[in-house]
C-alpha positions as CSV (number, residue, x, y, z in Angstrom):
1,M,-0.1,0.5,0.1
2,L,1.4,3.0,-0.6
3,D,0.7,6.5,-0.8
4,Y,-0.6,8.6,-3.8
5,K,-2.1,11.7,-4.6
6,I,-4.9,12.1,-6.8
7,T,-5.6,15.9,-6.5
8,P,-4.3,17.9,-9.2
9,L,-0.6,19.5,-8.8
10,G,-0.7,22.9,-7.0
11,M,-4.1,22.3,-5.1
12,S,-3.5,23.4,-1.7
13,S,-6.9,22.2,-0.3
14,S,-8.4,18.9,-0.2
15,N,-11.9,19.9,-0.3
16,Y,-13.4,20.1,-3.5
17,M,-17.2,20.7,-4.6
18,H,-18.8,19.1,-2.1
19,I,-16.2,16.5,-0.6
20,N,-13.4,15.9,1.4
21,I,-10.8,14.1,0.4
22,L,-9.0,12.6,3.3
23,D,-6.6,9.8,1.6
24,S,-5.4,7.8,-1.6
25,K,-3.5,4.9,-2.0
26,E,-2.4,2.7,-4.8
27,L,-2.6,-0.9,-3.9
28,K,-0.3,-3.8,-5.0
29,F,-1.0,-7.3,-3.1
30,E,0.4,-10.5,-4.0
31,A,-2.0,-13.8,-4.6
32,L,-3.4,-15.2,-2.3
33,D,-4.0,-19.1,-2.1
34,G,-3.6,-18.8,-5.5
35,I,-6.1,-16.1,-6.1
36,E,-4.2,-12.9,-8.0
37,V,-5.3,-9.7,-6.4
38,T,-6.7,-8.0,-9.6
39,E,-9.3,-6.0,-11.1
40,L,-11.8,-4.8,-8.1
41,S,-14.7,-3.3,-9.1
42,A,-16.5,-3.4,-5.9
43,L,-16.6,-2.5,-2.1
44,A,-18.7,-3.7,0.9
45,Y,-18.0,-2.7,4.9
46,K,-19.0,-4.3,8.0
47,D,-16.9,-4.6,11.1
48,S,-13.5,-3.1,10.2
49,T,-13.4,-5.4,7.1
50,L,-13.3,-4.0,4.1
51,Y,-14.8,-6.9,1.1
52,A,-13.5,-6.2,-2.2
53,L,-15.1,-7.9,-5.5
54,S,-13.0,-8.5,-8.8
55,D,-14.9,-8.5,-11.6
56,K,-13.0,-12.0,-12.5
57,G,-15.5,-13.7,-9.7
58,Y,-13.6,-13.4,-6.7
59,L,-14.1,-12.2,-3.1
60,Y,-11.8,-10.4,-0.8
61,H,-12.0,-9.5,2.6
62,F,-9.5,-6.9,3.9
63,E,-8.6,-6.0,7.4
64,I,-8.4,-2.2,7.4
65,G,-7.8,0.4,10.1
66,I,-8.1,4.0,9.5
67,K,-7.3,6.3,12.4
68,K,-7.2,10.5,12.4
69,S,-8.8,10.1,9.1
70,K,-6.3,8.2,7.0
71,I,-5.9,4.3,5.7
72,K,-2.9,2.8,8.0
73,K,-4.0,-0.3,7.5
74,L,-5.0,-2.5,4.8
75,S,-4.2,-6.9,5.5
76,L,-5.3,-9.2,2.5
77,K,-7.0,-11.9,4.9
78,K,-9.0,-14.4,2.7
79,A,-9.6,-14.9,-0.8
80,F,-12.4,-16.8,-2.6
81,K,-13.7,-17.9,-6.3
82,L,-17.1,-17.4,-6.1
83,K,-19.1,-20.5,-5.7
84,N,-22.9,-21.4,-7.1
85,K,-24.7,-23.4,-4.8
86,S,-23.0,-27.0,-5.2
87,G,-19.6,-25.4,-4.3
88,K,-18.2,-25.5,-8.0
89,K,-16.5,-22.1,-9.5
90,L,-18.9,-20.1,-11.3
91,K,-18.1,-20.9,-15.3
92,K,-16.6,-17.8,-17.4
93,K,-19.9,-16.0,-18.7
94,K,-21.4,-16.4,-15.4
95,R,-18.6,-14.6,-12.8
96,D,-18.4,-10.8,-14.1
97,S,-19.2,-9.7,-11.1
98,E,-19.5,-6.3,-10.7
99,G,-21.4,-5.0,-8.0
100,L,-21.4,-5.6,-4.4
101,V,-23.9,-4.9,-0.7
102,F,-24.5,-6.2,2.2
103,L,-28.3,-7.9,2.9
104,G,-28.1,-9.0,6.7
105,D,-25.2,-11.0,7.3
106,N,-24.7,-11.6,3.5
107,L,-23.1,-10.4,0.0
108,L,-25.7,-9.4,-2.6
109,I,-23.6,-9.3,-5.9
110,S,-24.7,-7.9,-9.2
111,F,-23.3,-8.9,-12.6
112,E,-22.9,-8.4,-16.0
113,R,-23.1,-10.8,-19.3
114,K,-24.8,-12.7,-17.5
115,H,-27.1,-10.1,-16.0
116,R,-28.4,-10.9,-12.4
117,V,-29.0,-10.3,-8.9
118,E,-27.7,-13.1,-6.5
119,L,-27.1,-13.8,-2.6
120,F,-24.2,-15.1,-1.5
121,S,-22.4,-16.2,1.9
122,L,-19.0,-14.2,2.9
123,N,-17.1,-17.4,2.0
124,S,-18.5,-16.8,-1.4
125,V,-21.2,-19.4,-1.9
126,K,-24.2,-18.8,-3.8
127,I,-27.1,-18.7,-1.6
128,K,-30.4,-17.5,-3.8
129,K,-30.7,-15.7,-6.8
130,I,-32.9,-11.8,-6.5
131,K,-35.5,-11.4,-8.2
132,I,-35.3,-8.4,-10.2
133,N,-37.4,-6.0,-12.5
134,K,-38.8,-7.7,-15.5
135,S,-37.3,-4.8,-18.0
136,L,-34.0,-6.4,-16.8
137,R,-34.3,-9.8,-17.2
138,D,-33.8,-10.1,-21.2
139,S,-30.5,-9.6,-22.5
140,E,-31.5,-8.3,-25.8
141,N,-32.8,-5.1,-23.7
142,Y,-29.1,-4.0,-23.0
143,E,-26.6,-1.7,-24.9
144,S,-24.3,-4.6,-24.4
145,K,-23.4,-8.0,-23.1
146,N,-20.5,-5.9,-21.1
147,K,-23.0,-2.9,-19.7
148,G,-24.8,-4.8,-17.5
149,L,-25.3,-4.6,-13.6
150,E,-22.7,-2.2,-12.5
151,A,-24.1,-1.4,-9.5
152,V,-26.5,-2.9,-7.0
153,A,-27.6,-0.7,-3.3
154,Y,-30.1,-2.3,-0.4
155,S,-32.6,-0.3,1.7
156,K,-35.2,-1.7,4.2
157,K,-37.3,0.9,2.8
158,Y,-36.5,-0.1,-0.9
159,G,-35.3,-3.2,-1.1
160,V,-33.0,-4.3,-3.8
161,I,-31.9,-1.6,-6.5
162,T,-29.6,-1.7,-9.2
163,A,-29.3,-0.2,-12.5
164,P,-26.8,-1.1,-15.9
165,E,-23.9,1.1,-16.8
166,L,-25.9,2.6,-19.4
167,P,-29.8,3.0,-20.0
168,L,-31.6,0.0,-22.2
169,K,-31.7,0.4,-25.0
170,N,-36.1,1.0,-25.4
171,E,-35.1,4.0,-22.9
172,D,-34.4,7.8,-23.3
173,Q,-31.1,7.7,-23.7
174,E,-30.5,11.1,-22.0
175,Y,-31.4,9.6,-18.4
176,H,-30.1,7.0,-16.2
177,T,-32.8,4.6,-14.6
178,L,-32.4,2.7,-11.1
179,Y,-34.6,-0.1,-10.7
180,A,-35.8,-1.9,-8.2
181,K,-38.9,-4.6,-8.2
182,D,-41.1,-3.2,-8.6
183,K,-40.1,0.5,-9.2
184,T,-37.9,2.6,-11.2
185,W,-36.3,6.1,-10.9
186,K,-34.6,8.4,-13.3
187,F,-31.9,11.0,-13.0
188,K,-30.3,12.9,-15.8
189,A,-27.5,10.8,-17.5
190,E,-24.0,11.8,-17.2
191,G,-21.0,9.1,-17.6
192,S,-22.0,5.3,-17.0
193,I,-23.3,4.1,-13.6
194,T,-20.4,1.9,-12.1
195,A,-21.6,1.8,-8.1
196,L,-24.4,2.9,-5.8
197,E,-24.6,3.1,-2.7
198,F,-27.4,4.8,0.2
199,M,-26.7,7.6,2.4
200,D,-29.4,7.7,4.2
201,R,-33.0,6.2,4.1
202,E,-34.0,8.3,0.7
203,R,-30.5,9.5,-1.1
204,I,-28.8,7.5,-2.6
205,L,-24.8,8.3,-3.6
206,V,-23.9,7.1,-7.6
207,L,-20.5,7.1,-8.9
208,L,-20.5,7.2,-12.7
209,R,-17.3,7.4,-15.2
210,E,-16.4,8.6,-18.5
211,F,-13.5,7.6,-20.5
212,N,-12.2,9.0,-23.7
213,E,-10.3,6.2,-25.8
214,F,-8.6,8.9,-28.1
215,S,-7.3,11.6,-25.7
216,R,-7.3,9.2,-22.6
217,K,-9.2,11.5,-20.6
218,R,-11.1,10.0,-17.6
219,V,-14.0,11.8,-15.7
220,T,-15.1,10.5,-11.9
221,T,-18.6,11.6,-11.2
222,L,-20.1,11.5,-7.7
223,C,-23.8,12.0,-7.8
224,E,-26.5,12.3,-5.5
225,I,-29.9,10.8,-6.2
226,N,-33.1,11.9,-3.7
227,L,-35.4,9.2,-4.4
228,N,-38.4,10.9,-2.2
229,N,-37.9,14.1,-4.3
230,C,-39.2,12.9,-8.1
231,K,-41.1,14.7,-10.7
232,K,-42.8,12.1,-13.1
233,S,-40.0,10.0,-11.8
234,V,-37.2,11.8,-12.8
235,C,-35.4,13.0,-9.5
236,K,-34.1,15.6,-8.4
237,S,-29.9,15.1,-8.2
238,K,-27.1,16.9,-7.2
239,V,-23.3,16.7,-8.6
240,L,-21.1,16.3,-5.4
241,A,-17.6,15.8,-7.0
242,R,-16.5,15.7,-10.7
243,L,-13.3,14.6,-11.2
244,D,-11.9,15.1,-14.7
245,S,-8.2,14.0,-15.7
246,S,-7.7,16.8,-18.1
247,D,-7.5,19.5,-14.6
248,G,-4.8,17.3,-13.5
249,W,-7.3,14.8,-11.5
250,S,-4.5,11.8,-11.4
251,I,-7.7,8.8,-10.9
252,D,-8.0,5.8,-12.2
253,N,-11.0,3.7,-13.4
254,F,-13.3,3.9,-10.3
255,E,-16.1,1.5,-10.2
256,G,-16.5,0.7,-6.8
257,L,-18.0,2.3,-3.2
258,A,-18.8,1.5,0.4
259,R,-20.2,4.2,3.1
260,I,-18.1,3.3,6.2
261,S,-19.8,6.1,8.5
262,D,-22.5,8.4,8.5
263,N,-20.4,10.7,5.6
264,R,-17.1,9.0,5.4
265,Y,-16.9,6.6,2.2
266,L,-14.3,4.6,0.4
267,M,-13.8,3.9,-3.7
268,I,-11.7,2.0,-5.5
269,S,-10.8,1.6,-9.1
270,D,-10.3,-1.3,-11.3
271,D,-6.9,-2.1,-13.4
272,N,-8.4,-3.9,-16.2
273,G,-5.7,-6.5,-15.4
274,S,-3.2,-4.1,-16.9
275,F,0.3,-3.0,-16.3
276,F,-1.0,0.6,-17.6
277,Q,-4.0,1.1,-14.7
278,K,-3.5,1.4,-11.2
279,T,-5.7,0.0,-8.2
280,L,-6.6,3.3,-6.2
281,L,-8.2,3.2,-2.9
282,V,-10.0,6.9,-2.0
283,L,-11.3,7.6,1.5
284,F,-13.4,10.7,1.4
285,E,-16.1,12.8,3.0
286,I,-19.1,14.7,2.0
287,V,-19.5,18.1,3.4
288,D,-22.0,20.9,2.6
C-alpha cells in the first residue's frame, strides 16, 4: 500500500466541491491461495473488514484500519472464488461480478453478461437468486453484454436497487434508471454508472465514469439522487464532485463504492489487469 496523490498539482486544499478527500493509496498485493488481486470492481464494509469484489469472480476480505482520517492499515486476510450452490466455481460466462452490498449478514452481488443479482455467503457460496425488475431480465434489452448490472444497493425501505451501466436500448438515453423489483427512478445521465450506495433513508450516492479512448481523458463523478424528490419518475440530482483528468486529477477507472460511517466513503478503481493502470483506494467525506 503506497501513498498516492490524486488531487491536481498546486491544489492547496483537499476540499473540492462537496467532498473532502482524506486519503488515497495505490494498492499492490501478492496472490493469496492462488488467487490474484486484480480488477477490483466493488466494495462493501462491515466491522472493520473491507470486502472487495473482482470482476474475475473473486471475493476478498481485507482488514482495514482508519485512524485520524487516514488509511493506516489494509491487510488481505482471505480470498475466494465465487461458487454456485454445489460449491463449484462459477463458469466464465457467469462470473463477471460487478456490484456488491450487504443484505443482513450476506452479500448481494450484481453481474453483467449474464445479467442478474444473487445472494452469496461471506465465503462466496451462492445462496439464492434475487428477483429483479422485469425490464432487466431480457439480455436483448441491454446496450451490450458488457453494459450490464454494474451496481447494486439495498435499503429496508426500497429493497434491492440495481442499475445497468448505460440506459437500456428502449429507454430515453438522456436518463439513467435505477430499478427496484416493482419501481423505477430516473435521473439525468452523465457518464456510465459503476456503483451505488445509500447515504441515508432517501438519498443514494451514484458513482459514474467517462473515458475517451483517443485522448485518454477520464472523468469520475459523484452524484446524489433523492428518491423521495421526483416528478414524473425523474428525481432531483446533485453533482457532489466531478474529477476530470484534463484538470490535473490523477484518477483511474473508479468502479467501487462503500459507506464506512455517516458521511465517509471509500472508492476503488479497477485496473483492468493492465500494467498501465492502477488500483487506487480513496477515502473521502461528503461536506456541505
